C-alpha positions as CSV (number, residue, x, y, z in Angstrom):
1,M,43.4,-196.9,-217.9
2,Q,41.7,-193.7,-219.8
3,E,43.5,-194.4,-222.7
4,I,42.4,-197.9,-223.0
5,I,38.8,-197.1,-222.3
6,S,38.6,-194.3,-224.7
7,K,40.2,-196.7,-227.2
8,A,37.9,-199.5,-226.5
9,M,34.8,-197.1,-226.8
10,Y,35.7,-195.2,-230.1
11,A,38.2,-197.3,-232.1
12,D,37.8,-200.8,-231.1
13,D,35.0,-203.4,-230.3
14,I,34.0,-202.4,-226.7
15,N,32.6,-205.8,-226.1
16,M,36.0,-207.4,-226.4
17,Y,37.1,-205.9,-223.3
18,I,36.5,-207.2,-219.8
19,V,36.5,-205.4,-216.6
20,C,37.3,-207.1,-213.0
21,Y,36.2,-204.7,-210.3
22,R,35.8,-205.2,-206.5
23,D,32.4,-205.4,-205.2
24,M,32.3,-205.8,-201.6
25,D,34.7,-208.7,-201.0
26,T,34.1,-210.4,-204.2
27,L,35.9,-209.8,-207.7
28,K,33.0,-209.4,-210.6
29,E,34.1,-209.6,-214.1
30,V,31.8,-208.0,-216.7
31,T,32.5,-206.5,-220.3
32,L,33.4,-203.1,-220.6
33,K,30.3,-202.0,-222.0
34,D,28.1,-203.3,-218.9
35,F,30.9,-202.1,-216.7
36,L,30.2,-198.6,-218.0
37,E,26.2,-199.0,-217.8
38,L,26.4,-200.6,-214.3
39,S,28.8,-197.6,-213.0
40,E,26.9,-195.1,-214.5
41,N,30.0,-193.7,-216.3
42,F,31.9,-194.4,-213.0
43,Q,29.3,-192.3,-210.8
44,L,28.3,-195.7,-208.8
45,I,31.6,-197.9,-209.1
46,P,34.8,-195.5,-209.3
47,A,37.8,-196.5,-211.4
48,N,39.8,-197.2,-208.3
49,R,37.8,-200.5,-207.9
50,I,39.1,-201.6,-211.1
51,V,41.5,-204.4,-210.7
52,Y,42.1,-205.3,-214.3
53,I,41.1,-204.8,-217.8
54,K,41.7,-207.5,-220.4
55,R,41.0,-207.7,-224.0
56,G,40.5,-211.2,-225.2
57,D,42.4,-213.4,-222.8
58,K,45.4,-210.7,-222.8
59,I,45.4,-208.4,-219.4
60,I,46.1,-204.7,-220.7
61,Y,45.8,-202.9,-217.4
62,S,46.4,-204.4,-214.0
63,K,46.2,-202.1,-210.8
64,R,49.2,-204.4,-209.4
65,S,51.5,-203.5,-212.2
66,N,50.7,-199.8,-212.3
67,R,51.6,-199.3,-208.5
């Protein structure tokens, strides 16, 4: 996941990436850029609450597939 985020931030268009994360009992989707701002760089929302990351329509990270 760290490689994906780093690539998105420094070598790609960060707005192409969507993060789905757990917020209480719901799942929320926001752009990676918005997630980093909301989470204050993972201080308020830890990385372990990320369910998946997708670029466009393709899921490129999924917590389920990485277990």
